[in-house]
C-alpha positions in Angstrom: 39.6 -50.3 -27.0 36.3 -48.4 -26.5 35.4 -46.5 -23.4 32.7 -49.0 -22.8 35.2 -51.9 -22.8 37.4 -49.9 -20.5 34.6 -49.3 -18.1 33.7 -53.0 -18.2 37.4 -53.9 -17.4 37.5 -51.4 -14.6 34.3 -52.8 -13.1 35.6 -56.4 -13.4 38.9 -55.5 -11.7 37.1 -54.2 -8.5 36.4 -56.8 -5.9 35.2 -54.5 -3.1 31.5 -54.4 -3.2 31.4 -50.9 -1.4 33.6 -49.4 -4.1 31.4 -50.9 -6.8 28.3 -49.5 -5.0 30.0 -46.1 -4.8 30.7 -46.1 -8.7 27.1 -47.3 -9.2 25.7 -44.4 -7.2 27.9 -41.9 -9.1 27.1 -43.3 -12.6 23.4 -43.8 -12.3 22.3 -40.3 -11.7 24.8 -38.9 -14.1 23.4 -41.3 -16.8 19.8 -40.4 -16.0 20.5 -36.7 -16.2 22.7 -37.0 -19.3 20.3 -39.2 -21.3 17.3 -37.0 -20.5 18.8 -33.6 -20.9 21.0 -31.6 -23.3 23.3 -34.6 -23.9 21.3 -35.7 -26.8 21.8 -32.3 -28.5 25.6 -32.7 -28.5 27.6 -34.2 -31.3 30.1 -37.0 -30.5 33.0 -34.6 -30.4 31.2 -32.3 -27.9 30.3 -35.4 -25.8 33.9 -36.6 -25.7 35.1 -33.2 -24.7 32.6 -32.9 -21.9 33.5 -36.3 -20.6 37.2 -35.5 -20.8 36.7 -32.2 -18.9 34.7 -34.0 -16.3 37.5 -36.6 -15.8 40.0 -33.7 -15.5 38.0 -32.0 -12.8 39.1 -34.7 -10.4 42.8 -34.0 -10.7 44.0 -32.0 -7.8 46.3 -30.0 -10.1 43.3 -28.7 -11.9 41.5 -27.4 -8.8 41.5 -23.6 -8.0 41.3 -22.5 -4.5 38.1 -20.9 -3.4 39.7 -17.6 -2.5 41.2 -17.3 -6.0 37.9 -17.9 -7.6 36.2 -15.3 -5.4 39.0 -12.7 -6.1 38.5 -13.3 -9.9 34.6 -13.1 -9.5 35.0 -9.6 -7.8 35.9 -8.2 -11.2 32.3 -8.7 -12.2 30.8 -7.7 -8.8 29.8 -11.3 -8.2 29.2 -12.1 -4.5 
């Protein structure tokens, strides 16, 4: 099943209009930015990797605490 089909199924399974509107407001600007920017310069494999990474960024286990990031940044004198 393609990602487009999966997205259609997800949308069809949502009955809450507010949830659908929230998805719409997330996807529309992303689509506009992607289609007009560097997205067109990526090959299919790079696009898949980018989308996969984006999805992974929402998993709490993948988040890094701000203090940890700042500590790591100090190595490069970043403030």
